[in-house]
PyMOL Python script that loads the backbone (N, CA, C, O; Angstrom):
from pymol import cmd

cmd.read_pdbstr("""\
ATOM      1  N   MET A   1     -61.824  -2.717  72.770  1.00  0.00           N
ATOM      2  CA  MET A   1     -61.601  -2.988  71.368  1.00  0.00           C
ATOM      3  C   MET A   1     -62.158  -4.374  71.059  1.00  0.00           C
ATOM      4  O   MET A   1     -61.734  -5.362  71.659  1.00  0.00           O
ATOM      5  N   HIS A   2     -63.081  -4.450  70.150  1.00  0.00           N
ATOM      6  CA  HIS A   2     -63.720  -5.714  69.792  1.00  0.00           C
ATOM      7  C   HIS A   2     -63.209  -6.188  68.440  1.00  0.00           C
ATOM      8  O   HIS A   2     -63.004  -5.406  67.512  1.00  0.00           O
ATOM      9  N   HIS A   3     -63.016  -7.479  68.366  1.00  0.00           N
ATOM     10  CA  HIS A   3     -62.523  -8.072  67.124  1.00  0.00           C
ATOM     11  C   HIS A   3     -63.507  -9.104  66.591  1.00  0.00           C
ATOM     12  O   HIS A   3     -63.116 -10.065  65.929  1.00  0.00           O
ATOM     13  N   ASP A   4     -64.775  -8.898  66.882  1.00  0.00           N
ATOM     14  CA  ASP A   4     -65.792  -9.860  66.453  1.00  0.00           C
ATOM     15  C   ASP A   4     -65.897  -9.943  64.931  1.00  0.00           C
ATOM     16  O   ASP A   4     -66.284 -10.976  64.384  1.00  0.00           O
ATOM     17  N   ASP A   5     -65.548  -8.840  64.250  1.00  0.00           N
ATOM     18  CA  ASP A   5     -65.690  -8.819  62.797  1.00  0.00           C
ATOM     19  C   ASP A   5     -64.423  -9.277  62.069  1.00  0.00           C
ATOM     20  O   ASP A   5     -64.392  -9.283  60.839  1.00  0.00           O
ATOM     21  N   VAL A   6     -63.380  -9.659  62.809  1.00  0.00           N
ATOM     22  CA  VAL A   6     -62.134 -10.124  62.195  1.00  0.00           C
ATOM     23  C   VAL A   6     -62.214 -11.635  62.041  1.00  0.00           C
ATOM     24  O   VAL A   6     -62.403 -12.347  63.027  1.00  0.00           O
ATOM     25  N   PRO A   7     -62.075 -12.132  60.824  1.00  0.00           N
ATOM     26  CA  PRO A   7     -62.180 -13.576  60.619  1.00  0.00           C
ATOM     27  C   PRO A   7     -60.953 -14.312  61.164  1.00  0.00           C
ATOM     28  O   PRO A   7     -59.868 -13.740  61.269  1.00  0.00           O
ATOM     29  N   THR A   8     -61.139 -15.564  61.502  1.00  0.00           N
ATOM     30  CA  THR A   8     -60.024 -16.394  61.936  1.00  0.00           C
ATOM     31  C   THR A   8     -59.258 -16.857  60.701  1.00  0.00           C
ATOM     32  O   THR A   8     -59.741 -16.710  59.579  1.00  0.00           O
ATOM     33  N   LEU A   9     -58.083 -17.408  60.901  1.00  0.00           N
ATOM     34  CA  LEU A   9     -57.294 -17.892  59.761  1.00  0.00           C
ATOM     35  C   LEU A   9     -58.031 -18.984  58.989  1.00  0.00           C
ATOM     36  O   LEU A   9     -57.916 -19.079  57.767  1.00  0.00           O
ATOM     37  N   VAL A  10     -58.770 -19.788  59.698  1.00  0.00           N
ATOM     38  CA  VAL A  10     -59.519 -20.877  59.051  1.00  0.00           C
ATOM     39  C   VAL A  10     -60.585 -20.316  58.113  1.00  0.00           C
ATOM     40  O   VAL A  10     -60.899 -20.918  57.087  1.00  0.00           O
ATOM     41  N   GLU A  11     -61.133 -19.167  58.473  1.00  0.00           N
ATOM     42  CA  GLU A  11     -62.206 -18.562  57.674  1.00  0.00           C
ATOM     43  C   GLU A  11     -61.687 -17.811  56.454  1.00  0.00           C
ATOM     44  O   GLU A  11     -62.468 -17.456  55.571  1.00  0.00           O
ATOM     45  N   LEU A  12     -60.383 -17.566  56.394  1.00  0.00           N
ATOM     46  CA  LEU A  12     -59.821 -16.816  55.273  1.00  0.00           C
ATOM     47  C   LEU A  12     -59.630 -17.706  54.047  1.00  0.00           C
ATOM     48  O   LEU A  12     -59.449 -18.919  54.156  1.00  0.00           O
ATOM     49  N   ALA A  13     -59.677 -17.069  52.883  1.00  0.00           N
ATOM     50  CA  ALA A  13     -59.358 -17.779  51.646  1.00  0.00           C
ATOM     51  C   ALA A  13     -57.869 -18.147  51.684  1.00  0.00           C
ATOM     52  O   ALA A  13     -57.080 -17.437  52.308  1.00  0.00           O
ATOM     53  N   PRO A  14     -57.481 -19.227  51.038  1.00  0.00           N
ATOM     54  CA  PRO A  14     -56.088 -19.673  51.091  1.00  0.00           C
ATOM     55  C   PRO A  14     -55.063 -18.588  50.730  1.00  0.00           C
ATOM     56  O   PRO A  14     -54.025 -18.480  51.383  1.00  0.00           O
ATOM     57  N   GLU A  15     -55.346 -17.787  49.697  1.00  0.00           N
ATOM     58  CA  GLU A  15     -54.410 -16.736  49.303  1.00  0.00           C
ATOM     59  C   GLU A  15     -54.299 -15.657  50.390  1.00  0.00           C
ATOM     60  O   GLU A  15     -53.210 -15.164  50.682  1.00  0.00           O
ATOM     61  N   THR A  16     -55.424 -15.311  50.970  1.00  0.00           N
ATOM     62  CA  THR A  16     -55.450 -14.302  52.024  1.00  0.00           C
ATOM     63  C   THR A  16     -54.748 -14.823  53.273  1.00  0.00           C
ATOM     64  O   THR A  16     -54.028 -14.079  53.938  1.00  0.00           O
ATOM     65  N   ARG A  17     -54.953 -16.083  53.590  1.00  0.00           N
ATOM     66  CA  ARG A  17     -54.310 -16.694  54.751  1.00  0.00           C
ATOM     67  C   ARG A  17     -52.782 -16.685  54.558  1.00  0.00           C
ATOM     68  O   ARG A  17     -52.038 -16.425  55.504  1.00  0.00           O
ATOM     69  N   THR A  18     -52.329 -16.963  53.355  1.00  0.00           N
ATOM     70  CA  THR A  18     -50.889 -16.953  53.062  1.00  0.00           C
ATOM     71  C   THR A  18     -50.299 -15.570  53.319  1.00  0.00           C
ATOM     72  O   THR A  18     -49.214 -15.447  53.886  1.00  0.00           O
ATOM     73  N   ILE A  19     -51.020 -14.534  52.898  1.00  0.00           N
ATOM     74  CA  ILE A  19     -50.557 -13.159  53.118  1.00  0.00           C
ATOM     75  C   ILE A  19     -50.539 -12.836  54.612  1.00  0.00           C
ATOM     76  O   ILE A  19     -49.574 -12.259  55.113  1.00  0.00           O
ATOM     77  N   ALA A  20     -51.604 -13.206  55.322  1.00  0.00           N
ATOM     78  CA  ALA A  20     -51.682 -12.941  56.763  1.00  0.00           C
ATOM     79  C   ALA A  20     -50.551 -13.661  57.504  1.00  0.00           C
ATOM     80  O   ALA A  20     -49.929 -13.088  58.398  1.00  0.00           O
ATOM     81  N   GLU A  21     -50.291 -14.905  57.134  1.00  0.00           N
ATOM     82  CA  GLU A  21     -49.216 -15.656  57.772  1.00  0.00           C
ATOM     83  C   GLU A  21     -47.849 -15.050  57.460  1.00  0.00           C
ATOM     84  O   GLU A  21     -46.956 -15.055  58.308  1.00  0.00           O
ATOM     85  N   ALA A  22     -47.688 -14.537  56.260  1.00  0.00           N
ATOM     86  CA  ALA A  22     -46.420 -13.896  55.889  1.00  0.00           C
ATOM     87  C   ALA A  22     -46.194 -12.629  56.719  1.00  0.00           C
ATOM     88  O   ALA A  22     -45.083 -12.384  57.190  1.00  0.00           O
ATOM     89  N   TYR A  23     -47.239 -11.830  56.897  1.00  0.00           N
ATOM     90  CA  TYR A  23     -47.113 -10.629  57.735  1.00  0.00           C
ATOM     91  C   TYR A  23     -46.777 -11.016  59.179  1.00  0.00           C
ATOM     92  O   TYR A  23     -45.947 -10.377  59.825  1.00  0.00           O
ATOM     93  N   PHE A  24     -47.431 -12.068  59.675  1.00  0.00           N
ATOM     94  CA  PHE A  24     -47.151 -12.532  61.033  1.00  0.00           C
ATOM     95  C   PHE A  24     -45.691 -12.964  61.158  1.00  0.00           C
ATOM     96  O   PHE A  24     -45.016 -12.620  62.129  1.00  0.00           O
ATOM     97  N   GLU A  25     -45.216 -13.707  60.184  1.00  0.00           N
ATOM     98  CA  GLU A  25     -43.837 -14.197  60.213  1.00  0.00           C
ATOM     99  C   GLU A  25     -42.837 -13.046  60.144  1.00  0.00           C
ATOM    100  O   GLU A  25     -41.815 -13.071  60.830  1.00  0.00           O
ATOM    101  N   ILE A  26     -43.120 -12.052  59.333  1.00  0.00           N
ATOM    102  CA  ILE A  26     -42.228 -10.882  59.250  1.00  0.00           C
ATOM    103  C   ILE A  26     -42.166 -10.180  60.599  1.00  0.00           C
ATOM    104  O   ILE A  26     -41.087  -9.804  61.059  1.00  0.00           O
ATOM    105  N   GLY A  27     -43.314 -10.003  61.228  1.00  0.00           N
ATOM    106  CA  GLY A  27     -43.348  -9.359  62.545  1.00  0.00           C
ATOM    107  C   GLY A  27     -42.622 -10.169  63.592  1.00  0.00           C
ATOM    108  O   GLY A  27     -41.920  -9.617  64.439  1.00  0.00           O
ATOM    109  N   ARG A  28     -42.790 -11.484  63.537  1.00  0.00           N
ATOM    110  CA  ARG A  28     -42.107 -12.358  64.496  1.00  0.00           C
ATOM    111  C   ARG A  28     -40.597 -12.270  64.305  1.00  0.00           C
ATOM    112  O   ARG A  28     -39.850 -12.167  65.278  1.00  0.00           O
ATOM    113  N   CYS A  29     -40.151 -12.310  63.064  1.00  0.00           N
ATOM    114  CA  CYS A  29     -38.711 -12.230  62.786  1.00  0.00           C
ATOM    115  C   CYS A  29     -38.137 -10.870  63.193  1.00  0.00           C
ATOM    116  O   CYS A  29     -37.056 -10.802  63.778  1.00  0.00           O
ATOM    117  N   GLU A  30     -38.855  -9.800  62.887  1.00  0.00           N
ATOM    118  CA  GLU A  30     -38.379  -8.468  63.264  1.00  0.00           C
ATOM    119  C   GLU A  30     -38.324  -8.318  64.775  1.00  0.00           C
ATOM    120  O   GLU A  30     -37.393  -7.714  65.309  1.00  0.00           O
ATOM    121  N   GLY A  31     -39.316  -8.865  65.466  1.00  0.00           N
ATOM    122  CA  GLY A  31     -39.320  -8.818  66.926  1.00  0.00           C
ATOM    123  C   GLY A  31     -38.160  -9.594  67.509  1.00  0.00           C
ATOM    124  O   GLY A  31     -37.509  -9.141  68.451  1.00  0.00           O
ATOM    125  N   TRP A  32     -37.900 -10.773  66.943  1.00  0.00           N
ATOM    126  CA  TRP A  32     -36.779 -11.584  67.421  1.00  0.00           C
ATOM    127  C   TRP A  32     -35.462 -10.847  67.179  1.00  0.00           C
ATOM    128  O   TRP A  32     -34.604 -10.793  68.060  1.00  0.00           O
ATOM    129  N   CYS A  33     -35.307 -10.283  65.989  1.00  0.00           N
ATOM    130  CA  CYS A  33     -34.072  -9.560  65.660  1.00  0.00           C
ATOM    131  C   CYS A  33     -33.881  -8.347  66.577  1.00  0.00           C
ATOM    132  O   CYS A  33     -32.764  -8.066  67.011  1.00  0.00           O
ATOM    133  N   ALA A  34     -34.954  -7.644  66.864  1.00  0.00           N
ATOM    134  CA  ALA A  34     -34.856  -6.486  67.759  1.00  0.00           C
ATOM    135  C   ALA A  34     -34.466  -6.926  69.165  1.00  0.00           C
ATOM    136  O   ALA A  34     -33.645  -6.276  69.812  1.00  0.00           O
ATOM    137  N   GLY A  35     -35.044  -8.018  69.638  1.00  0.00           N
ATOM    138  CA  GLY A  35     -34.692  -8.536  70.955  1.00  0.00           C
ATOM    139  C   GLY A  35     -33.251  -9.003  71.010  1.00  0.00           C
ATOM    140  O   GLY A  35     -32.561  -8.775  72.003  1.00  0.00           O
ATOM    141  N   TYR A  36     -32.791  -9.656  69.949  1.00  0.00           N
ATOM    142  CA  TYR A  36     -31.411 -10.134  69.876  1.00  0.00           C
ATOM    143  C   TYR A  36     -30.444  -8.954  69.874  1.00  0.00           C
ATOM    144  O   TYR A  36     -29.432  -8.977  70.573  1.00  0.00           O
ATOM    145  N   ALA A  37     -30.754  -7.930  69.093  1.00  0.00           N
ATOM    146  CA  ALA A  37     -29.890  -6.737  69.042  1.00  0.00           C
ATOM    147  C   ALA A  37     -29.838  -6.050  70.400  1.00  0.00           C
ATOM    148  O   ALA A  37     -28.781  -5.578  70.818  1.00  0.00           O
ATOM    149  N   ALA A  38     -30.964  -5.994  71.084  1.00  0.00           N
ATOM    150  CA  ALA A  38     -30.986  -5.380  72.415  1.00  0.00           C
ATOM    151  C   ALA A  38     -30.138  -6.188  73.392  1.00  0.00           C
ATOM    152  O   ALA A  38     -29.422  -5.618  74.215  1.00  0.00           O
ATOM    153  N   ALA A  39     -30.217  -7.513  73.303  1.00  0.00           N
ATOM    154  CA  ALA A  39     -29.402  -8.363  74.183  1.00  0.00           C
ATOM    155  C   ALA A  39     -27.926  -8.197  73.880  1.00  0.00           C
ATOM    156  O   ALA A  39     -27.109  -8.153  74.800  1.00  0.00           O
ATOM    157  N   GLU A  40     -27.568  -8.105  72.603  1.00  0.00           N
ATOM    158  CA  GLU A  40     -26.162  -7.887  72.237  1.00  0.00           C
ATOM    159  C   GLU A  40     -25.670  -6.549  72.764  1.00  0.00           C
ATOM    160  O   GLU A  40     -24.553  -6.457  73.275  1.00  0.00           O
ATOM    161  N   ALA A  41     -26.486  -5.521  72.646  1.00  0.00           N
ATOM    162  CA  ALA A  41     -26.088  -4.199  73.142  1.00  0.00           C
ATOM    163  C   ALA A  41     -25.905  -4.238  74.661  1.00  0.00           C
ATOM    164  O   ALA A  41     -24.977  -3.630  75.195  1.00  0.00           O
ATOM    165  N   ASP A  42     -26.784  -4.950  75.346  1.00  0.00           N
ATOM    166  CA  ASP A  42     -26.670  -5.079  76.796  1.00  0.00           C
ATOM    167  C   ASP A  42     -25.395  -5.828  77.166  1.00  0.00           C
ATOM    168  O   ASP A  42     -24.691  -5.434  78.096  1.00  0.00           O
ATOM    169  N   ASP A  43     -25.095  -6.909  76.442  1.00  0.00           N
ATOM    170  CA  ASP A  43     -23.853  -7.658  76.689  1.00  0.00           C
ATOM    171  C   ASP A  43     -22.636  -6.771  76.455  1.00  0.00           C
ATOM    172  O   ASP A  43     -21.693  -6.782  77.247  1.00  0.00           O
ATOM    173  N   GLU A  44     -22.654  -6.015  75.387  1.00  0.00           N
ATOM    174  CA  GLU A  44     -21.533  -5.119  75.071  1.00  0.00           C
ATOM    175  C   GLU A  44     -21.332  -4.102  76.191  1.00  0.00           C
ATOM    176  O   GLU A  44     -20.203  -3.813  76.585  1.00  0.00           O
ATOM    177  N   ARG A  45     -22.430  -3.569  76.693  1.00  0.00           N
ATOM    178  CA  ARG A  45     -22.351  -2.592  77.785  1.00  0.00           C
ATOM    179  C   ARG A  45     -21.742  -3.240  79.027  1.00  0.00           C
ATOM    180  O   ARG A  45     -20.872  -2.660  79.677  1.00  0.00           O
ATOM    181  N   ARG A  46     -22.208  -4.444  79.350  1.00  0.00           N
ATOM    182  CA  ARG A  46     -21.704  -5.131  80.545  1.00  0.00           C
ATOM    183  C   ARG A  46     -20.225  -5.494  80.409  1.00  0.00           C
ATOM    184  O   ARG A  46     -19.455  -5.324  81.355  1.00  0.00           O
ATOM    185  N   TRP A  47     -19.823  -5.995  79.233  1.00  0.00           N
ATOM    186  CA  TRP A  47     -18.410  -6.327  79.036  1.00  0.00           C
ATOM    187  C   TRP A  47     -17.561  -5.066  79.093  1.00  0.00           C
ATOM    188  O   TRP A  47     -16.436  -5.101  79.592  1.00  0.00           O
ATOM    189  N   GLY A  48     -18.084  -3.957  78.590  1.00  0.00           N
ATOM    190  CA  GLY A  48     -17.357  -2.688  78.677  1.00  0.00           C
ATOM    191  C   GLY A  48     -17.160  -2.255  80.118  1.00  0.00           C
ATOM    192  O   GLY A  48     -16.089  -1.778  80.493  1.00  0.00           O
ATOM    193  N   GLN A  49     -18.199  -2.426  80.924  1.00  0.00           N
ATOM    194  CA  GLN A  49     -18.083  -2.087  82.345  1.00  0.00           C
ATOM    195  C   GLN A  49     -17.020  -2.952  83.014  1.00  0.00           C
ATOM    196  O   GLN A  49     -16.211  -2.451  83.795  1.00  0.00           O
ATOM    197  N   LEU A  50     -17.020  -4.230  82.715  1.00  0.00           N
ATOM    198  CA  LEU A  50     -16.036  -5.134  83.308  1.00  0.00           C
ATOM    199  C   LEU A  50     -14.631  -4.757  82.865  1.00  0.00           C
ATOM    200  O   LEU A  50     -13.707  -4.745  83.680  1.00  0.00           O
ATOM    201  N   ALA A  51     -14.459  -4.451  81.585  1.00  0.00           N
ATOM    202  CA  ALA A  51     -13.136  -4.073  81.083  1.00  0.00           C
ATOM    203  C   ALA A  51     -12.636  -2.805  81.772  1.00  0.00           C
ATOM    204  O   ALA A  51     -11.466  -2.721  82.145  1.00  0.00           O
ATOM    205  N   ARG A  52     -13.514  -1.825  81.939  1.00  0.00           N
ATOM    206  CA  ARG A  52     -13.108  -0.590  82.624  1.00  0.00           C
ATOM    207  C   ARG A  52     -12.731  -0.873  84.078  1.00  0.00           C
ATOM    208  O   ARG A  52     -11.776  -0.300  84.601  1.00  0.00           O
ATOM    209  N   LEU A  53     -13.478  -1.750  84.717  1.00  0.00           N
ATOM    210  CA  LEU A  53     -13.193  -2.115  86.098  1.00  0.00           C
ATOM    211  C   LEU A  53     -11.837  -2.809  86.199  1.00  0.00           C
ATOM    212  O   LEU A  53     -11.038  -2.503  87.085  1.00  0.00           O
ATOM    213  N   LEU A  54     -11.588  -3.737  85.293  1.00  0.00           N
ATOM    214  CA  LEU A  54     -10.324  -4.472  85.334  1.00  0.00           C
ATOM    215  C   LEU A  54      -9.128  -3.586  85.003  1.00  0.00           C
ATOM    216  O   LEU A  54      -8.058  -3.736  85.593  1.00  0.00           O
ATOM    217  N   ARG A  55      -9.309  -2.664  84.060  1.00  0.00           N
ATOM    218  CA  ARG A  55      -8.208  -1.750  83.707  1.00  0.00           C
ATOM    219  C   ARG A  55      -7.843  -0.844  84.868  1.00  0.00           C
ATOM    220  O   ARG A  55      -6.680  -0.481  85.040  1.00  0.00           O
ATOM    221  N   GLY A  56      -8.833  -0.483  85.660  1.00  0.00           N
ATOM    222  CA  GLY A  56      -8.589   0.451  86.755  1.00  0.00           C
ATOM    223  C   GLY A  56      -8.160  -0.219  88.046  1.00  0.00           C
ATOM    224  O   GLY A  56      -7.844   0.468  89.017  1.00  0.00           O
ATOM    225  N   GLY A  57      -8.140  -1.541  88.080  1.00  0.00           N
ATOM    226  CA  GLY A  57      -7.839  -2.266  89.310  1.00  0.00           C
ATOM    227  C   GLY A  57      -6.352  -2.488  89.519  1.00  0.00           C
ATOM    228  O   GLY A  57      -5.519  -2.168  88.671  1.00  0.00           O
ATOM    229  N   VAL A  58      -6.057  -3.043  90.673  1.00  0.00           N
ATOM    230  CA  VAL A  58      -4.688  -3.379  91.042  1.00  0.00           C
ATOM    231  C   VAL A  58      -4.422  -4.806  90.565  1.00  0.00           C
ATOM    232  O   VAL A  58      -5.245  -5.690  90.806  1.00  0.00           O
ATOM    233  N   PRO A  59      -3.303  -5.052  89.900  1.00  0.00           N
ATOM    234  CA  PRO A  59      -2.997  -6.408  89.435  1.00  0.00           C
ATOM    235  C   PRO A  59      -2.967  -7.410  90.599  1.00  0.00           C
ATOM    236  O   PRO A  59      -2.599  -7.071  91.724  1.00  0.00           O
ATOM    237  N   TYR A  60      -3.360  -8.635  90.299  1.00  0.00           N
ATOM    238  CA  TYR A  60      -3.452  -9.676  91.315  1.00  0.00           C
ATOM    239  C   TYR A  60      -2.118  -9.911  92.019  1.00  0.00           C
ATOM    240  O   TYR A  60      -2.067 -10.041  93.242  1.00  0.00           O
ATOM    241  N   ASP A  61      -1.037  -9.966  91.235  1.00  0.00           N
ATOM    242  CA  ASP A  61       0.259 -10.223  91.868  1.00  0.00           C
ATOM    243  C   ASP A  61       0.639  -9.114  92.844  1.00  0.00           C
ATOM    244  O   ASP A  61       1.264  -9.369  93.873  1.00  0.00           O
ATOM    245  N   GLU A  62       0.262  -7.894  92.517  1.00  0.00           N
ATOM    246  CA  GLU A  62       0.545  -6.780  93.429  1.00  0.00           C
ATOM    247  C   GLU A  62      -0.282  -6.903  94.713  1.00  0.00           C
ATOM    248  O   GLU A  62       0.217  -6.624  95.803  1.00  0.00           O
ATOM    249  N   LEU A  63      -1.535  -7.318  94.582  1.00  0.00           N
ATOM    250  CA  LEU A  63      -2.363  -7.538  95.770  1.00  0.00           C
ATOM    251  C   LEU A  63      -1.757  -8.635  96.652  1.00  0.00           C
ATOM    252  O   LEU A  63      -1.750  -8.522  97.878  1.00  0.00           O
ATOM    253  N   CYS A  64      -1.250  -9.691  96.018  1.00  0.00           N
ATOM    254  CA  CYS A  64      -0.596 -10.758  96.781  1.00  0.00           C
ATOM    255  C   CYS A  64       0.596 -10.206  97.565  1.00  0.00           C
ATOM    256  O   CYS A  64       0.782 -10.521  98.741  1.00  0.00           O
ATOM    257  N   GLU A  65       1.399  -9.378  96.892  1.00  0.00           N
ATOM    258  CA  GLU A  65       2.566  -8.781  97.564  1.00  0.00           C
ATOM    259  C   GLU A  65       2.107  -7.927  98.749  1.00  0.00           C
ATOM    260  O   GLU A  65       2.704  -7.982  99.824  1.00  0.00           O
ATOM    261  N   ARG A  66       1.067  -7.155  98.555  1.00  0.00           N
ATOM    262  CA  ARG A  66       0.560  -6.301  99.636  1.00  0.00           C
ATOM    263  C   ARG A  66       0.101  -7.129 100.838  1.00  0.00           C
ATOM    264  O   ARG A  66       0.234  -6.697 101.982  1.00  0.00           O
ATOM    265  N   ARG A  67      -0.435  -8.313 100.572  1.00  0.00           N
ATOM    266  CA  ARG A  67      -0.891  -9.185 101.661  1.00  0.00           C
ATOM    267  C   ARG A  67       0.246 -10.008 102.246  1.00  0.00           C
ATOM    268  O   ARG A  67       0.035 -10.782 103.180  1.00  0.00           O
ATOM    269  N   GLY A  68       1.444  -9.850 101.710  1.00  0.00           N
ATOM    270  CA  GLY A  68       2.586 -10.602 102.215  1.00  0.00           C
ATOM    271  C   GLY A  68       2.688 -12.006 101.654  1.00  0.00           C
ATOM    272  O   GLY A  68       3.359 -12.859 102.236  1.00  0.00           O
ATOM    273  N   GLU A  69       2.030 -12.257 100.531  1.00  0.00           N
ATOM    274  CA  GLU A  69       2.053 -13.578  99.910  1.00  0.00           C
ATOM    275  C   GLU A  69       2.969 -13.560  98.689  1.00  0.00           C
ATOM    276  O   GLU A  69       2.513 -13.661  97.550  1.00  0.00           O
ATOM    277  N   HIS A  70       4.250 -13.432  98.945  1.00  0.00           N
ATOM    278  CA  HIS A  70       5.232 -13.296  97.866  1.00  0.00           C
ATOM    279  C   HIS A  70       5.236 -14.533  96.961  1.00  0.00           C
ATOM    280  O   HIS A  70       5.290 -14.401  95.739  1.00  0.00           O
ATOM    281  N   ALA A  71       5.180 -15.721  97.544  1.00  0.00           N
ATOM    282  CA  ALA A  71       5.221 -16.954  96.750  1.00  0.00           C
ATOM    283  C   ALA A  71       4.027 -17.025  95.795  1.00  0.00           C
ATOM    284  O   ALA A  71       4.174 -17.441  94.646  1.00  0.00           O
ATOM    285  N   ARG A  72       2.872 -16.629  96.260  1.00  0.00           N
ATOM    286  CA  ARG A  72       1.682 -16.643  95.405  1.00  0.00           C
ATOM    287  C   ARG A  72       1.843 -15.641  94.266  1.00  0.00           C
ATOM    288  O   ARG A  72       1.459 -15.924  93.131  1.00  0.00           O
ATOM    289  N   ALA A  73       2.405 -14.480  94.560  1.00  0.00           N
ATOM    290  CA  ALA A  73       2.639 -13.472  93.517  1.00  0.00           C
ATOM    291  C   ALA A  73       3.591 -14.014  92.457  1.00  0.00           C
ATOM    292  O   ALA A  73       3.374 -13.814  91.262  1.00  0.00           O
ATOM    293  N   VAL A  74       4.641 -14.698  92.893  1.00  0.00           N
ATOM    294  CA  VAL A  74       5.615 -15.274  91.954  1.00  0.00           C
ATOM    295  C   VAL A  74       4.944 -16.338  91.087  1.00  0.00           C
ATOM    296  O   VAL A  74       5.163 -16.371  89.876  1.00  0.00           O
ATOM    297  N   ARG A  75       4.130 -17.209  91.689  1.00  0.00           N
ATOM    298  CA  ARG A  75       3.418 -18.242  90.919  1.00  0.00           C
ATOM    299  C   ARG A  75       2.472 -17.618  89.894  1.00  0.00           C
ATOM    300  O   ARG A  75       2.363 -18.100  88.766  1.00  0.00           O
ATOM    301  N   HIS A  76       1.798 -16.557  90.288  1.00  0.00           N
ATOM    302  CA  HIS A  76       0.865 -15.892  89.371  1.00  0.00           C
ATOM    303  C   HIS A  76       1.620 -15.271  88.193  1.00  0.00           C
ATOM    304  O   HIS A  76       1.189 -15.402  87.047  1.00  0.00           O
ATOM    305  N   ARG A  77       2.713 -14.614  88.457  1.00  0.00           N
ATOM    306  CA  ARG A  77       3.505 -14.013  87.370  1.00  0.00           C
ATOM    307  C   ARG A  77       4.001 -15.091  86.410  1.00  0.00           C
ATOM    308  O   ARG A  77       3.961 -14.912  85.193  1.00  0.00           O
ATOM    309  N   ALA A  78       4.470 -16.214  86.965  1.00  0.00           N
ATOM    310  CA  ALA A  78       4.945 -17.312  86.122  1.00  0.00           C
ATOM    311  C   ALA A  78       3.814 -17.864  85.267  1.00  0.00           C
ATOM    312  O   ALA A  78       4.017 -18.146  84.086  1.00  0.00           O
ATOM    313  N   LEU A  79       2.631 -18.021  85.842  1.00  0.00           N
ATOM    314  CA  LEU A  79       1.477 -18.524  85.108  1.00  0.00           C
ATOM    315  C   LEU A  79       1.100 -17.568  83.970  1.00  0.00           C
ATOM    316  O   LEU A  79       0.799 -18.015  82.863  1.00  0.00           O
ATOM    317  N   MET A  80       1.115 -16.269  84.232  1.00  0.00           N
ATOM    318  CA  MET A  80       0.774 -15.287  83.195  1.00  0.00           C
ATOM    319  C   MET A  80       1.795 -15.321  82.055  1.00  0.00           C
ATOM    320  O   MET A  80       1.425 -15.180  80.889  1.00  0.00           O
ATOM    321  N   ARG A  81       3.071 -15.505  82.382  1.00  0.00           N
ATOM    322  CA  ARG A  81       4.101 -15.623  81.342  1.00  0.00           C
ATOM    323  C   ARG A  81       3.899 -16.917  80.556  1.00  0.00           C
ATOM    324  O   ARG A  81       3.983 -16.924  79.327  1.00  0.00           O
ATOM    325  N   GLU A  82       3.632 -18.017  81.274  1.00  0.00           N
ATOM    326  CA  GLU A  82       3.440 -19.324  80.639  1.00  0.00           C
ATOM    327  C   GLU A  82       2.281 -19.297  79.652  1.00  0.00           C
ATOM    328  O   GLU A  82       2.346 -19.929  78.598  1.00  0.00           O
ATOM    329  N   ARG A  83       1.239 -18.582  79.985  1.00  0.00           N
ATOM    330  CA  ARG A  83       0.061 -18.505  79.110  1.00  0.00           C
ATOM    331  C   ARG A  83       0.176 -17.428  78.038  1.00  0.00           C
ATOM    332  O   ARG A  83      -0.731 -17.254  77.224  1.00  0.00           O
ATOM    333  N   GLY A  84       1.288 -16.711  78.041  1.00  0.00           N
ATOM    334  CA  GLY A  84       1.502 -15.680  77.019  1.00  0.00           C
ATOM    335  C   GLY A  84       0.749 -14.399  77.251  1.00  0.00           C
ATOM    336  O   GLY A  84       0.595 -13.593  76.333  1.00  0.00           O
ATOM    337  N   ILE A  85       0.271 -14.194  78.474  1.00  0.00           N
ATOM    338  CA  ILE A  85      -0.500 -12.991  78.776  1.00  0.00           C
ATOM    339  C   ILE A  85       0.446 -11.821  79.049  1.00  0.00           C
ATOM    340  O   ILE A  85       0.158 -10.680  78.687  1.00  0.00           O
ATOM    341  N   THR A  86       1.564 -12.114  79.682  1.00  0.00           N
ATOM    342  CA  THR A  86       2.597 -11.093  79.942  1.00  0.00           C
ATOM    343  C   THR A  86       3.913 -11.590  79.404  1.00  0.00           C
ATOM    344  O   THR A  86       4.078 -12.775  79.114  1.00  0.00           O
ATOM    345  N   ALA A  87       4.841 -10.677  79.275  1.00  0.00           N
ATOM    346  CA  ALA A  87       6.165 -11.053  78.741  1.00  0.00           C
ATOM    347  C   ALA A  87       7.102 -11.462  79.849  1.00  0.00           C
ATOM    348  O   ALA A  87       8.253 -11.809  79.587  1.00  0.00           O
TER     349      ALA A  87
END
""", "prot")
cmd.dss("prot")
cmd.show_as("cartoon", "prot")
cmd.util.cbc("prot")
cmd.orient("prot")
């Protein structure tokens, strides 16, 4: 594909250059918005995966109890109550 017959921006008349720059800016903005939306969708997917993983897991205090670390389990429960995460 050859572009020898396409003038550069410098070669364009001022009005034509303004139109060409406006089209370029619209494309740049649309591309940025599409990339941003794709990144947001990817973040949403990843946070959803993490939430599903955490919902299906064993609570930390229970894991502590299973390992025989009763004091650590008690401290964790107290911390969760202190922060208002659990009642």
